[in-house]
Legacy VTK file of the C-alpha trace (Angstrom):
# vtk DataFile Version 3.0
C-alpha trace
ASCII
DATASET POLYDATA
POINTS 249 float
54.603 19.667 87.215
55.651 22.230 90.214
59.052 23.252 88.588
57.110 23.767 84.894
54.441 26.085 87.052
56.734 27.947 88.625
59.093 28.436 85.127
55.448 29.812 83.886
54.676 31.565 86.678
58.246 33.647 86.434
57.675 34.117 82.727
53.853 35.842 82.952
54.835 37.550 85.851
57.397 39.318 84.201
55.309 39.406 80.361
52.316 39.548 81.470
51.210 42.498 80.701
52.288 42.211 77.068
50.828 38.612 77.106
47.505 38.949 78.536
45.763 41.251 76.132
47.581 39.268 73.171
45.752 36.136 74.807
42.398 37.738 75.011
42.763 39.007 71.216
43.383 35.440 70.032
40.722 34.136 72.076
38.315 36.900 70.948
39.425 36.813 67.285
38.584 32.945 67.508
35.162 32.691 67.854
33.208 36.610 67.120
30.985 37.058 70.435
27.108 35.373 70.623
24.035 37.103 70.545
21.580 34.261 72.326
22.189 31.798 74.866
21.040 28.610 73.730
19.004 30.668 71.024
17.168 32.604 73.098
18.448 36.874 73.093
16.916 37.545 76.156
18.844 34.778 78.303
21.604 36.095 76.976
20.655 40.211 78.146
20.783 38.426 81.502
23.925 36.461 81.587
25.340 39.881 79.941
24.093 41.184 83.498
25.776 38.492 85.077
28.857 38.952 83.238
28.802 42.753 84.036
28.094 42.290 87.855
30.899 39.961 87.938
33.572 42.303 86.337
32.172 45.165 88.629
33.241 42.628 91.838
36.425 42.042 90.464
36.756 46.127 89.776
35.363 46.409 93.546
37.459 44.111 95.268
40.642 45.742 93.455
39.135 49.339 94.952
39.136 47.595 98.304
42.483 46.155 98.471
44.219 49.137 97.159
42.148 51.845 99.134
42.861 50.113 101.854
46.483 48.688 101.770
48.813 49.287 98.735
50.527 46.586 97.952
53.412 46.774 94.902
53.715 43.544 93.439
55.209 44.400 89.868
58.261 43.395 90.629
62.050 44.758 91.031
63.127 44.563 87.544
60.400 42.944 86.145
61.150 39.756 88.753
59.181 38.896 92.087
60.150 40.897 94.803
58.041 42.104 97.679
59.650 44.392 100.603
57.406 43.635 103.296
54.999 41.137 104.169
51.228 42.818 104.107
48.901 40.912 105.919
46.816 43.956 106.830
43.818 45.191 104.982
42.155 43.080 102.580
45.334 41.224 102.704
44.309 39.721 106.179
41.335 38.354 104.271
42.256 36.448 101.236
46.474 36.537 100.442
46.289 37.540 96.668
43.056 39.653 96.501
44.425 41.513 93.681
44.627 38.291 91.437
40.922 37.253 92.741
39.541 40.566 91.230
41.569 40.327 88.408
40.001 36.996 87.886
36.683 38.144 88.163
36.767 40.746 85.760
38.460 38.287 83.267
36.058 35.736 83.608
33.258 38.435 83.502
35.134 39.549 80.564
34.792 35.926 79.030
31.091 35.632 80.226
30.195 38.771 78.138
31.592 37.560 75.144
30.043 34.434 75.576
31.245 32.092 73.325
30.977 28.768 75.258
34.525 27.958 73.857
36.065 31.491 75.030
34.762 31.153 78.207
35.791 27.908 78.974
38.942 27.801 77.488
40.080 32.033 78.994
38.906 31.203 82.348
40.911 27.864 82.518
43.859 29.734 81.135
43.982 32.865 83.308
43.183 30.581 86.141
46.177 28.534 84.873
48.081 31.344 84.840
47.695 32.921 88.083
48.402 29.725 90.153
51.636 29.455 88.387
52.482 33.151 89.671
51.126 32.541 92.814
53.220 29.323 93.372
56.479 31.358 92.598
55.300 34.374 94.376
54.864 32.033 97.488
58.469 30.820 96.774
59.864 33.518 96.724
58.243 34.974 99.803
58.340 31.555 101.791
61.683 31.528 101.199
61.961 35.822 102.892
59.692 35.419 105.284
59.993 31.959 106.560
57.849 31.232 109.711
55.631 34.701 109.493
54.940 33.622 106.008
54.540 29.729 107.145
51.945 31.197 110.011
50.459 33.713 107.632
49.530 31.258 104.689
47.599 29.391 107.732
45.512 32.167 108.418
44.427 33.426 105.183
43.147 31.537 102.306
44.686 31.742 98.897
42.088 31.961 97.058
38.940 32.365 99.230
37.993 35.476 101.003
37.854 35.031 104.734
35.128 37.694 105.240
34.869 37.219 108.852
38.599 38.988 109.649
37.752 42.190 107.467
36.801 44.515 110.337
39.782 43.469 112.476
42.152 43.458 109.430
41.398 46.880 108.263
41.105 48.332 111.784
42.628 51.613 112.548
42.408 52.304 108.585
40.752 54.608 106.463
39.985 54.014 102.445
41.346 56.335 100.628
39.543 56.456 97.357
41.906 59.228 95.781
44.726 56.479 96.361
42.294 53.919 94.117
42.005 56.400 91.283
45.480 57.066 91.071
46.899 53.961 91.105
43.633 51.467 89.334
42.581 53.642 86.806
44.319 52.327 83.941
42.965 48.577 84.804
39.091 50.278 84.897
39.825 52.172 81.282
41.080 49.001 79.695
38.419 46.990 81.361
35.466 49.337 80.256
37.425 49.366 76.421
37.692 45.262 76.101
33.697 45.418 77.079
32.869 48.881 74.937
35.053 46.716 72.066
33.611 43.477 72.829
29.877 44.842 72.559
30.580 46.373 69.118
32.300 43.325 67.454
29.129 41.798 68.617
27.133 43.915 66.393
30.114 44.471 63.621
30.028 40.617 63.221
26.351 40.385 61.140
24.732 42.933 58.967
24.509 46.190 61.124
21.086 47.522 60.974
19.619 51.049 61.228
19.034 50.491 64.805
22.417 49.077 65.267
24.156 52.058 63.668
23.029 54.582 66.484
24.032 51.847 68.655
27.633 51.455 67.010
27.781 55.402 67.513
26.974 55.466 70.970
29.601 52.844 71.770
31.731 54.676 69.636
31.632 57.954 72.168
31.238 56.126 74.750
35.134 54.908 74.157
36.145 58.440 73.338
35.099 59.472 76.641
36.786 56.827 78.407
40.278 57.642 76.677
39.495 61.547 76.931
38.857 60.675 80.691
41.857 58.247 81.441
43.811 60.604 79.438
42.892 63.546 81.978
43.633 60.910 84.899
46.669 60.661 83.576
47.947 64.134 82.988
46.824 64.932 86.544
48.994 62.119 88.043
52.050 62.892 85.713
51.299 66.122 87.783
51.330 65.184 91.073
48.060 66.483 91.525
46.916 62.666 93.399
49.918 63.138 95.390
49.319 66.118 96.869
45.480 65.147 97.685
46.652 62.162 99.251
49.221 63.697 101.379
45.763 65.571 102.248
44.073 63.328 103.167
LINES 1 250
249 0 1 2 3 4 5 6 7 8 9 10 11 12 13 14 15 16 17 18 19 20 21 22 23 24 25 26 27 28 29 30 31 32 33 34 35 36 37 38 39 40 41 42 43 44 45 46 47 48 49 50 51 52 53 54 55 56 57 58 59 60 61 62 63 64 65 66 67 68 69 70 71 72 73 74 75 76 77 78 79 80 81 82 83 84 85 86 87 88 89 90 91 92 93 94 95 96 97 98 99 100 101 102 103 104 105 106 107 108 109 110 111 112 113 114 115 116 117 118 119 120 121 122 123 124 125 126 127 128 129 130 131 132 133 134 135 136 137 138 139 140 141 142 143 144 145 146 147 148 149 150 151 152 153 154 155 156 157 158 159 160 161 162 163 164 165 166 167 168 169 170 171 172 173 174 175 176 177 178 179 180 181 182 183 184 185 186 187 188 189 190 191 192 193 194 195 196 197 198 199 200 201 202 203 204 205 206 207 208 209 210 211 212 213 214 215 216 217 218 219 220 221 222 223 224 225 226 227 228 229 230 231 232 233 234 235 236 237 238 239 240 241 242 243 244 245 246 247 248
């Protein structure tokens, strides 16, 4: 079983940027977003608020990780790779804080969709995939860093957050908000687009009233704004604006 999970983890580590959106789209096509929870529209509104808070928590966790100590885990030639064993910043609180943040974002998005099958299957599937990716990374890190990594694993949880270690692990470090924007703007943008698309899908699945038509226009306008801001940040990044700002920080 562990070998199978390692194989799955290696595959999704390499192709997650392509596979994850396809999986989400497939799940959302399989069932339209719900408008009620247990027959109650009011309860659905509260569920949506909880879902958005979960998404926000995930984005804030990612921002905290990147703002204090950014670790490049994109791999080398799309293979699991790490130049150094990073244990400071949020990596002193959790061994996989970016993945925890991602799971919060995905879980919130599935809850926002609302269909019970989508919520359950989506959360379980992505949780399993990330566990497989983590196994693949752990095998590489254990081989490369040996006893140092073993000691790190004993002290820092894989999925949980050891918040009592936050102060010590970020001591002497400054939070870099500009780096968060430069490194994570695409994640923020794709998350907002996914939420807007889900909400638009929700109202478009039924006949649209005049009031809902106005709401749909607002959603489309927000979609355009997000795309425009994403393009602006991308252009500024290509011009090296964030590099200069970060260097001056």
